[in-house]
C-alpha positions as CSV (number, residue, x, y, z in Angstrom):
1,M,44.4,134.5,-86.4
2,A,41.8,134.0,-89.1
3,A,42.8,132.6,-92.5
4,G,43.5,135.2,-95.1
5,T,45.8,136.1,-98.0
6,D,48.5,138.5,-98.7
7,E,51.1,139.1,-101.5
8,S,53.1,136.1,-100.4
9,G,50.3,133.6,-100.3
10,P,47.6,132.5,-97.9
11,T,48.3,132.3,-94.2
12,V,46.7,130.2,-91.5
13,A,47.1,131.0,-87.8
14,G,50.0,133.2,-88.6
15,H,52.0,130.5,-90.5
16,H,53.1,131.3,-94.0
17,S,52.3,128.9,-96.8
18,A,54.9,127.1,-99.0
19,P,55.3,130.0,-101.4
20,A,56.2,132.3,-98.5
21,S,58.7,129.7,-97.2
22,W,60.3,129.5,-100.6
23,T,60.6,133.2,-100.7
24,A,62.2,133.3,-97.3
25,R,64.6,130.6,-98.3
26,A,65.5,132.4,-101.6
27,R,66.2,135.6,-99.6
28,A,68.3,133.7,-97.1
29,A,70.3,132.2,-100.0
30,R,71.1,135.5,-101.6
31,M,73.9,136.4,-99.4
32,P,75.8,133.1,-99.7
33,L,75.3,133.1,-103.4
34,A,76.5,136.7,-103.6
35,V,79.6,135.8,-101.5
36,L,80.4,132.8,-103.7
37,A,80.0,134.9,-106.8
38,G,82.2,137.6,-105.4
39,Y,84.9,135.0,-104.5
40,L,84.8,133.5,-108.0
41,V,85.0,136.9,-109.6
42,L,88.0,137.7,-107.4
43,A,89.7,134.4,-108.2
44,F,89.3,134.7,-112.0
45,A,90.5,138.3,-111.8
46,L,93.5,137.2,-109.8
47,F,94.4,134.4,-112.2
48,R,93.3,136.2,-115.4
49,A,96.7,135.9,-117.0
50,A,96.2,132.1,-117.3
51,W,92.7,132.5,-118.8
52,A,94.2,134.5,-121.7
53,D,95.8,131.2,-122.8
54,P,94.4,128.5,-120.4
55,G,96.0,125.6,-122.2
56,G,99.4,127.2,-122.9
57,V,100.6,128.7,-119.6
58,V,100.9,127.6,-115.9
59,Y,101.7,129.2,-112.6
60,G,105.0,127.9,-111.3
61,Y,106.5,125.6,-113.8
62,S,107.9,122.3,-112.6
63,D,105.3,121.6,-109.9
64,S,102.5,122.7,-112.1
65,I,103.5,120.3,-114.9
66,L,103.7,117.5,-112.3
67,F,100.0,118.2,-111.3
68,A,98.9,118.5,-114.9
69,W,100.5,115.1,-115.5
70,Y,98.5,113.6,-112.6
71,L,95.3,115.2,-113.6
72,G,95.5,113.5,-116.9
73,W,97.0,110.2,-115.7
74,I,94.3,109.2,-113.1
75,P,91.3,109.1,-115.5
76,H,93.5,107.7,-118.3
77,A,94.7,104.8,-116.1
78,L,91.2,104.0,-114.9
79,V,89.7,104.1,-118.4
80,E,92.5,101.9,-119.8
81,G,92.5,99.5,-116.9
82,L,96.0,100.4,-115.7
83,D,97.2,100.6,-112.1
84,P,96.6,104.3,-111.2
85,F,99.1,104.3,-108.3
86,V,102.1,102.3,-109.4
87,T,103.3,102.8,-113.0
88,S,106.3,102.5,-115.3
89,H,105.0,105.4,-117.4
90,L,107.3,107.5,-115.4
91,N,110.9,106.6,-114.5
92,A,110.9,103.7,-116.9
93,P,111.7,100.9,-116.7
94,A,111.7,100.9,-112.8
95,G,108.6,102.9,-112.4
96,T,107.2,104.9,-109.5
97,N,104.7,104.7,-106.7
98,I,102.9,108.0,-107.4
99,L,101.2,108.0,-104.0
100,W,104.5,109.2,-102.5
101,S,104.2,112.3,-104.7
102,T,101.1,114.5,-104.9
103,P,98.8,112.7,-107.4
104,V,95.5,114.4,-106.3
105,P,93.4,111.4,-107.6
106,L,90.1,112.9,-106.4
107,L,90.7,116.1,-108.3
108,G,91.8,114.1,-111.3
109,L,88.4,112.3,-111.3
110,L,86.4,115.5,-110.7
111,A,88.2,117.3,-113.5
112,A,88.2,114.4,-115.9
113,P,85.5,115.8,-118.3
114,V,87.4,119.1,-118.6
115,T,90.7,117.2,-119.2
116,A,89.1,115.0,-121.8
117,M,87.8,118.1,-123.7
118,F,90.5,120.6,-123.2
119,G,93.6,118.9,-121.8
120,P,95.3,118.6,-118.4
121,V,96.7,122.2,-118.4
122,V,93.3,123.7,-118.7
123,S,92.1,121.5,-115.9
124,L,95.0,122.6,-113.7
125,N,94.3,126.2,-114.3
126,L,90.6,125.8,-113.6
127,L,91.3,124.0,-110.3
128,I,93.9,126.5,-109.3
129,T,91.4,129.3,-109.9
130,L,88.5,127.6,-108.1
131,A,90.6,126.5,-105.1
132,P,90.8,129.8,-103.2
133,A,87.2,130.7,-103.9
134,L,85.8,127.3,-102.8
135,S,88.1,127.1,-99.8
136,G,87.1,130.5,-98.6
137,F,83.4,129.9,-99.3
138,L,83.4,126.7,-97.2
139,L,84.8,128.6,-94.2
140,F,82.2,131.3,-94.8
141,L,79.4,128.8,-94.7
142,V,80.7,127.2,-91.5
143,L,81.0,130.6,-89.7
144,L,77.4,131.4,-90.5
145,R,76.7,129.2,-87.5
146,W,78.2,131.8,-85.2
147,V,78.4,135.2,-86.9
148,S,76.5,137.1,-89.5
149,A,77.3,137.0,-93.2
150,P,79.5,140.1,-93.6
151,P,82.1,139.1,-90.9
152,A,82.0,135.5,-92.1
153,A,82.7,136.8,-95.6
154,V,85.8,138.7,-94.3
155,A,87.1,135.5,-92.6
156,G,86.5,133.5,-95.8
157,L,88.4,136.2,-97.8
158,L,91.4,136.0,-95.4
159,Y,91.4,132.2,-95.6
160,G,90.9,131.8,-99.3
161,F,92.9,134.7,-100.6
162,G,95.5,135.3,-97.9
163,P,99.3,135.0,-98.5
164,Y,99.3,131.3,-97.9
165,M,96.8,130.5,-100.6
166,I,98.2,132.9,-103.1
167,G,101.8,131.8,-102.6
168,E,101.0,128.1,-102.8
169,S,99.0,128.7,-106.0
170,Y,102.4,128.8,-107.8
171,G,102.3,125.1,-108.5
172,H,100.9,123.5,-105.3
173,L,97.4,122.5,-106.3
174,H,97.1,120.0,-103.5
175,L,97.8,122.6,-100.8
176,T,95.4,125.2,-102.2
177,F,92.3,123.0,-102.4
178,A,91.8,123.5,-98.7
179,V,88.2,122.8,-98.1
180,F,88.9,120.1,-95.5
181,P,89.9,122.3,-92.5
182,P,86.5,124.1,-92.4
183,L,84.7,120.8,-92.9
184,L,86.6,119.4,-89.9
185,L,85.6,122.4,-87.8
186,L,82.0,121.9,-88.9
187,L,81.9,118.2,-88.0
188,L,83.7,118.6,-84.7
189,D,81.2,121.3,-83.7
190,D,78.3,118.9,-84.7
191,L,79.9,116.1,-82.6
192,L,81.0,118.0,-79.5
193,V,78.8,121.1,-79.2
194,R,75.5,120.4,-81.0
195,G,75.4,116.8,-79.9
196,R,74.5,115.3,-83.2
197,S,74.6,111.6,-83.9
198,P,78.2,110.3,-83.4
199,A,77.6,107.5,-85.9
200,R,76.3,109.9,-88.6
201,T,78.8,112.6,-87.9
202,G,81.7,110.1,-87.6
203,A,80.7,108.6,-91.0
204,L,80.6,112.0,-92.6
205,L,84.0,112.8,-91.1
206,G,85.4,109.5,-92.4
207,V,84.2,110.4,-95.9
208,A,85.8,113.8,-95.6
209,V,89.1,112.3,-94.3
210,A,89.2,109.9,-97.2
211,A,88.5,112.6,-99.7
212,Q,91.2,114.8,-98.2
213,A,93.7,112.0,-98.3
214,M,93.1,111.7,-102.0
215,I,93.9,115.4,-102.4
216,A,96.7,116.0,-100.0
217,E,97.8,113.7,-97.2
218,E,99.9,116.5,-95.8
219,V,96.9,118.7,-95.2
220,L,95.1,115.8,-93.6
221,A,98.0,115.1,-91.3
222,T,98.4,118.7,-90.2
223,S,94.6,119.1,-89.8
224,A,94.6,116.1,-87.5
225,L,97.5,117.6,-85.5
226,I,95.8,121.0,-85.2
227,G,92.4,119.5,-84.6
228,G,93.9,117.5,-81.8
229,L,95.4,120.6,-80.3
230,G,92.0,122.3,-80.6
231,L,90.3,119.4,-78.7
232,L,93.0,119.6,-76.0
233,I,92.6,123.4,-75.6
234,G,88.9,123.2,-75.7
235,G,88.8,120.3,-73.2
236,L,91.0,122.1,-70.7
237,T,88.8,125.2,-71.0
238,H,85.5,123.4,-70.8
239,R,86.2,120.4,-68.6
240,Q,82.6,119.5,-67.9
241,L,81.6,119.6,-71.6
242,A,84.7,117.5,-72.4
243,R,83.6,114.8,-69.8
244,D,80.0,114.9,-71.0
245,R,81.0,114.5,-74.7
246,A,84.0,112.2,-74.3
247,A,82.0,109.0,-75.1
248,A,80.4,110.6,-78.1
249,L,83.7,111.8,-79.4
250,G,85.2,108.3,-79.1
251,R,82.3,106.8,-81.0
252,G,82.4,109.4,-83.7
253,L,86.2,109.0,-84.1
254,L,85.9,105.2,-84.2
255,T,83.2,105.4,-86.9
256,C,85.4,107.9,-88.8
257,A,88.4,105.5,-88.6
258,I,86.3,102.6,-89.9
259,V,84.8,104.5,-92.8
260,A,88.0,106.3,-93.8
261,G,90.0,103.0,-93.4
262,T,87.6,101.2,-95.6
263,L,87.7,103.8,-98.3
264,L,91.4,104.2,-98.2
265,A,92.4,100.5,-97.8
266,W,93.5,100.1,-101.4
267,P,95.6,103.3,-101.8
268,L,97.2,103.1,-98.3
269,A,98.1,99.5,-98.8
270,V,99.8,100.4,-102.1
271,Q,101.5,103.4,-100.6
272,F,103.0,101.8,-97.5
273,F,103.4,98.1,-98.6
274,G,103.5,98.3,-102.4
275,A,106.3,98.5,-104.9
276,Q,108.5,101.6,-105.1
277,R,107.6,102.8,-101.6
278,V,110.0,105.1,-99.8
279,H,111.1,105.4,-96.2
280,G,111.7,108.4,-93.9
281,N,110.9,112.0,-94.4
282,I,110.5,113.3,-97.9
283,Q,111.3,117.0,-97.3
284,P,114.4,118.3,-95.4
285,H,113.9,119.7,-92.0
286,N,114.6,123.2,-90.7
287,V,114.3,124.9,-94.1
288,A,110.7,125.7,-95.0
289,V,109.7,127.3,-91.7
290,S,108.3,130.6,-90.7
291,D,110.9,133.2,-89.7
292,L,110.2,135.2,-86.5
293,F,109.7,138.2,-88.8
294,T,107.6,136.4,-91.4
295,F,104.3,137.5,-89.8
296,V,105.0,141.2,-90.2
297,T,107.3,141.3,-93.3
298,P,105.7,141.5,-96.7
299,T,107.2,139.5,-99.6
300,P,107.2,140.0,-103.3
301,A,103.8,138.3,-103.3
302,Q,102.2,141.4,-101.8
303,R,101.4,144.5,-103.8
304,L,102.5,146.8,-100.9
305,A,106.0,145.7,-100.2
306,P,108.7,148.3,-99.5
307,D,112.2,147.6,-100.7
308,A,113.4,147.4,-97.1
309,A,110.9,144.7,-96.3
310,L,111.8,142.8,-99.5
311,R,115.5,142.8,-98.5
312,H,114.6,141.1,-95.3
313,S,112.1,138.6,-96.6
314,S,114.6,137.5,-99.3
315,R,116.8,136.3,-96.5
316,F,114.2,133.9,-95.1
317,T,115.1,130.3,-95.6
318,G,113.1,128.0,-98.0
319,N,111.6,128.4,-101.4
320,A,109.9,131.8,-101.8
321,V,106.6,130.0,-102.6
322,E,106.7,128.7,-99.0
323,V,107.1,132.0,-97.3
324,T,103.4,132.5,-96.7
325,G,102.9,133.4,-93.1
326,Y,102.6,137.1,-93.5
327,L,99.6,138.6,-91.6
328,G,100.4,142.3,-91.6
329,I,100.6,144.6,-88.6
330,P,97.0,145.9,-88.8
331,L,95.5,142.4,-88.9
332,I,97.7,141.3,-86.0
333,I,96.7,144.3,-83.9
334,A,93.0,143.8,-84.7
335,A,93.1,140.1,-83.8
336,A,95.0,140.8,-80.6
337,G,92.6,143.5,-79.6
338,V,89.6,141.2,-80.1
339,A,91.4,138.4,-78.2
340,V,91.9,140.7,-75.2
341,V,88.5,142.5,-75.2
342,L,86.4,139.4,-75.9
343,R,88.6,136.9,-74.1
344,R,85.6,135.4,-72.4
345,D,83.9,134.6,-75.7
346,P,84.2,130.8,-76.2
347,L,85.1,131.2,-79.9
348,V,87.7,133.9,-79.4
349,A,89.2,132.1,-76.4
350,L,89.6,128.9,-78.4
351,F,90.8,130.2,-81.8
352,S,93.0,133.0,-80.5
353,R,95.0,130.3,-78.5
354,L,95.0,128.0,-81.4
355,A,96.4,130.8,-83.6
356,V,99.2,131.4,-81.2
357,V,100.1,127.7,-80.8
358,T,99.9,127.1,-84.5
359,A,102.1,130.1,-85.3
360,L,104.6,128.8,-82.8
361,L,104.7,125.4,-84.5
362,S,105.1,127.0,-87.9
363,L,108.5,128.4,-86.7
364,G,109.9,124.8,-87.1
365,G,112.3,123.0,-84.9
366,H,114.8,125.8,-84.4
367,L,114.0,129.5,-84.3
368,H,114.9,131.5,-87.4
369,V,115.4,135.2,-87.0
370,D,115.7,137.4,-90.1
371,G,117.1,134.6,-92.1
372,R,119.5,133.3,-89.4
373,T,119.0,129.9,-87.9
374,T,119.5,129.9,-84.1
375,R,120.1,127.1,-81.6
376,V,116.8,127.9,-79.9
377,R,114.7,124.7,-79.9
378,L,111.0,124.9,-80.5
379,P,108.0,122.6,-80.0
380,W,108.0,121.4,-83.6
381,L,111.3,119.6,-83.1
382,P,110.0,116.4,-81.5
383,L,107.3,116.2,-84.2
384,E,110.0,115.7,-86.8
385,S,110.5,112.1,-85.7
386,L,106.8,111.2,-86.0
387,P,105.6,109.1,-89.0
388,V,103.8,111.1,-91.8
389,I,104.0,114.4,-90.0
390,N,107.8,114.3,-90.4
391,S,107.4,115.1,-94.1
392,A,105.1,118.2,-93.4
393,L,106.6,121.6,-93.9
394,P,106.0,123.8,-90.8
395,S,105.7,127.0,-92.9
396,R,102.5,125.5,-94.4
397,L,100.8,125.8,-91.1
398,A,100.2,129.3,-92.1
399,L,96.9,128.0,-93.6
400,Y,95.6,127.4,-90.1
401,V,97.0,130.5,-88.6
402,M,95.1,132.6,-91.1
403,M,92.0,130.6,-90.6
404,F,92.0,131.1,-86.8
405,V,92.9,134.7,-87.1
406,G,90.1,135.2,-89.5
407,I,87.6,133.6,-87.2
408,V,88.7,135.8,-84.3
409,V,88.4,138.9,-86.4
410,A,85.0,137.8,-87.7
411,V,83.7,137.4,-84.1
412,G,85.1,140.8,-83.3
413,L,83.4,142.4,-86.3
414,H,80.2,140.6,-85.5
415,R,80.1,141.8,-81.9
416,A,81.2,145.3,-82.8
417,A,78.3,145.6,-85.2
418,G,75.9,144.6,-82.4
419,V,74.5,141.7,-84.4
420,A,74.9,139.2,-81.6
421,T,72.5,141.2,-79.3
422,R,69.8,141.9,-81.9
423,S,66.6,139.9,-82.1
424,G,64.0,140.7,-84.7
425,A,63.8,143.9,-86.7
426,D,65.2,147.2,-85.5
427,P,62.6,149.7,-84.1
428,P,61.9,152.7,-86.1
429,Q,64.6,155.3,-85.8
430,T,64.8,158.9,-86.7
431,A,67.5,160.3,-89.0
432,R,69.3,161.7,-85.9
433,H,69.4,158.3,-84.2
434,R,70.5,156.5,-87.4
435,T,73.6,158.8,-87.9
436,P,75.8,157.2,-85.1
437,Q,74.9,153.8,-86.4
438,R,76.0,154.7,-89.9
439,R,79.2,156.1,-88.5
440,S,79.8,152.9,-86.6
441,R,79.3,150.8,-89.6
442,A,81.5,153.1,-91.7
443,A,84.2,152.7,-89.0
444,L,84.0,148.9,-89.2
445,V,84.3,149.0,-92.9
446,L,87.3,151.2,-92.6
447,V,88.9,148.9,-90.1
448,T,88.3,145.9,-92.4
449,V,89.8,147.7,-95.3
450,V,92.9,148.6,-93.3
451,M,93.3,145.0,-92.3
452,L,93.0,143.7,-95.8
453,V,95.0,146.2,-97.9
454,P,98.4,145.0,-96.7
455,L,97.5,141.5,-97.9
456,V,96.5,142.5,-101.5
457,P,98.6,140.2,-103.8
458,R,100.6,141.2,-106.8
459,D,99.4,139.8,-110.2
460,H,100.5,136.2,-110.7
461,V,103.1,135.6,-113.4
462,T,102.6,132.8,-115.8
463,T,105.1,130.5,-117.5
464,P,104.7,129.1,-121.0
465,A,103.7,125.4,-121.2
466,T,103.8,124.7,-124.9
467,T,103.8,121.3,-126.5
468,P,105.4,120.6,-130.0
469,A,102.8,119.5,-132.5
470,F,104.5,116.1,-132.8
471,F,102.9,115.0,-129.5
472,T,99.4,116.1,-130.3
473,G,99.1,115.0,-133.9
474,D,99.3,111.8,-135.9
475,A,103.1,111.9,-136.1
476,V,103.5,110.5,-132.6
477,R,102.2,107.2,-133.9
478,A,105.7,106.6,-135.1
479,V,106.4,105.8,-131.5
480,P,105.0,102.3,-130.8
481,E,102.2,102.1,-128.2
482,G,103.6,101.4,-124.8
483,A,107.2,101.9,-126.0
484,T,110.0,103.2,-123.7
485,A,110.9,106.7,-125.0
486,L,113.9,108.8,-124.0
487,V,112.5,112.3,-124.4
488,L,114.9,115.3,-124.2
489,P,115.3,117.5,-122.3
490,Y,115.6,114.7,-119.9
491,P,113.0,115.1,-117.1
492,Y,114.2,115.9,-113.6
493,P,112.9,118.4,-111.0
494,A,114.0,121.6,-112.8
495,R,112.9,120.4,-116.3
496,T,109.6,118.8,-116.7
497,E,108.6,119.5,-120.3
498,A,108.9,115.8,-121.3
499,M,106.2,114.9,-118.7
500,L,103.8,117.5,-120.2
501,W,104.5,116.2,-123.7
502,Q,103.8,112.7,-122.6
503,A,100.5,113.7,-121.1
504,E,99.5,115.6,-124.2
505,A,100.3,112.5,-126.2
506,G,97.8,110.5,-124.2
507,Y,100.4,108.6,-122.3
508,R,101.3,106.7,-125.5
509,F,104.8,105.9,-124.3
510,R,106.7,105.2,-121.1
511,L,109.0,107.9,-120.1
512,A,112.6,107.5,-118.9
513,G,113.2,109.8,-116.0
514,C,110.7,112.0,-114.2
515,Y,110.1,114.6,-111.5
516,C,108.6,112.2,-109.0
517,T,109.3,110.6,-105.6
518,I,111.2,107.4,-105.9
519,P,113.3,105.3,-103.4
520,G,117.0,106.1,-103.6
521,P,119.7,103.4,-103.0
522,D,119.0,103.5,-99.3
523,G,115.2,103.5,-99.7
524,R,114.8,107.1,-98.7
525,A,113.0,109.5,-100.9
526,A,114.7,111.0,-104.0
527,F,113.2,113.3,-106.6
528,N,115.0,111.4,-109.4
529,A,118.1,113.4,-109.6
530,W,120.5,112.1,-112.3
531,T,122.2,109.0,-111.0
532,D,123.7,107.0,-113.9
533,P,126.2,107.9,-116.6
534,L,123.6,108.5,-119.3
535,N,121.1,110.8,-117.5
536,S,123.9,112.6,-115.8
537,V,125.5,113.6,-119.1
538,L,122.1,114.4,-120.6
539,V,121.5,116.9,-117.9
540,A,125.0,118.2,-118.0
541,I,124.8,118.9,-121.8
542,E,121.4,120.6,-121.3
543,Q,122.9,122.8,-118.6
544,G,126.0,123.6,-120.8
545,R,128.4,121.7,-118.6
546,A,129.5,119.1,-121.1
547,D,129.8,118.5,-124.9
548,A,128.8,115.5,-127.1
549,A,132.3,114.7,-128.3
550,A,133.7,114.2,-124.8
551,V,130.7,112.3,-123.6
552,L,130.8,109.8,-126.6
553,A,134.4,109.0,-125.5
554,D,133.1,107.6,-122.2
555,P,132.2,103.9,-122.7
556,T,130.0,103.9,-119.6
557,V,127.5,106.2,-121.3
558,R,127.0,103.8,-124.2
559,V,126.6,100.9,-121.8
560,A,123.9,102.9,-119.9
561,F,122.1,103.7,-123.2
562,D,122.1,100.1,-124.3
563,A,120.8,99.1,-120.9
564,L,117.9,101.5,-121.2
565,A,117.3,100.3,-124.8
566,P,114.8,103.0,-125.6
567,D,112.4,102.3,-128.4
568,A,112.5,105.9,-129.4
569,V,114.5,109.0,-128.7
570,I,112.6,112.3,-129.1
571,L,114.4,115.7,-128.9
572,G,112.3,118.7,-128.4
573,P,113.1,122.4,-127.9
574,T,115.8,122.7,-125.2
575,P,119.0,124.4,-124.3
576,G,122.0,122.4,-125.7
577,H,119.8,121.2,-128.5
578,D,122.5,120.7,-131.1
579,E,124.9,119.0,-128.7
580,L,122.2,116.6,-127.5
581,A,121.3,115.8,-131.2
582,S,125.0,115.0,-131.8
583,L,125.2,112.8,-128.7
584,V,122.0,110.8,-129.6
585,T,123.1,110.4,-133.2
586,G,126.4,109.0,-132.0
587,L,124.7,106.6,-129.6
588,V,122.0,105.4,-132.1
589,G,124.3,105.2,-135.1
590,F,122.2,107.3,-137.5
591,G,120.6,110.7,-137.8
592,P,117.2,111.8,-136.8
593,T,114.0,112.5,-138.7
594,V,112.7,116.1,-138.2
595,V,109.0,116.1,-137.8
596,D,106.5,118.6,-136.3
597,G,109.0,120.4,-134.1
598,V,111.1,117.5,-132.8
599,R,113.9,115.3,-133.9
600,L,113.0,111.6,-133.8
601,W,115.2,108.5,-133.7
602,V,113.6,105.0,-133.7
603,P,116.5,102.6,-133.1
604,R,116.4,99.3,-134.9
605,R,116.4,96.4,-132.5
């Protein structure tokens, strides 16, 4: 072909010049950018209530405050040269090893500029909003390897905005920032199918593992479990490929272990060998599991939830936030139909089996049927004795179930649309020939809508997260820097205001009590429930179960107060306010100063 020019630039021998290449790349990027924009719009619409007052409300109170505290603490500790992982700023004076909680240090670093400008609550709401959009978008990008953009976008929508992600958004930031499972899928495909460099792929996987460990160790552990099952199922199905790639897999995983181990050496050493470490499982077993009817029974999180269904879902065990395995009958039928019709497709064969196995594991150690715990033992039971995985909640495997179901459905939509068999542009068609094609596409759109409609979530409900002006103004300087402060209401799992106030005060003081994981008397995990005479009565008064006069008559309370020896006592808005004020006045020996929304005692030592 002779050289010439056209509107996109000169061509030589049929090859487009750089401007044409740029144009092609721009066109290819339009769909991913459009999908990302769509996911972001959907996420901000879903969490719009928070953005009406982004610094003053949260989704899910106690856990959200915990994450806001960590988002502020990590950059503060690093800037001030403090230990970011073991600190006495919580649970003073004993302190806590925050790695046994959910400190999300990587997210704390990424959000540090937002936290510095607007505060930790704004950072939390921003990350909660971005999490489903980014998680779904990562799966979308990975699936473009196998299917066209529209089916991949449907899978990303299911993964990023399904019941699991929406339910866990009520306070569980570490579980919603779920970009690692799609990345794991991508890198395993590079290593095993595409035959890319084991060293390079293993190194990238090691970095991803380290990053995920610094967001949520539970997601890392369950991803390793499910990834291992995927390798087993794939290896049994494709034995020759497994034999051919075994050595590369070994080299890649070894490289991954070296890289991840190097990056995680410090935090893992602190977590498992440092101060205030805990032993055994953190969460109770056989509670947060998927009920047999979870997959077909909508919960209050869904917009379409008949009263009869709600009565059943309310009987499921575990916190309502953890009941996230709902798929809906239309989606189950569609996925099952694809699994049968396309059973010879490698992707469908692998991920349909993984979906079934993972759903079975999500049922926990014993089968639950409509809220009743049976004696039927299930495959998860032996996993409850394994290190690390014994603290994972089986119901949270719903993340992977939806991911695998979404992949199966995406392949089905892709094949149904005929994309897999097309090459090049369609030949010219008459209007008569185009009509059936349009009807087929309309039918696919209708099927997709029918699958998605049952999963449409209700609007999220916010909880106020206000801070008295004392903690954000100059008045807080009355509390000495680094002092131990007894802030009321006393912080424990159900009441975490004091932790938010401490964070908003720039961590000026050390806080007695916390909602955090600490070793109990036997070394096993405790969430700092009240354990001594002082904090026991502080909680009892706040809950209306005791009065100041009776408590002051107990000498053990004064002994405990003197042992704590707080440098300041700060009483903020709380139930039992007047009784708590009387108690503190009796213990300190003088009345408080009222300043900027709190009552302040600074004992003379």
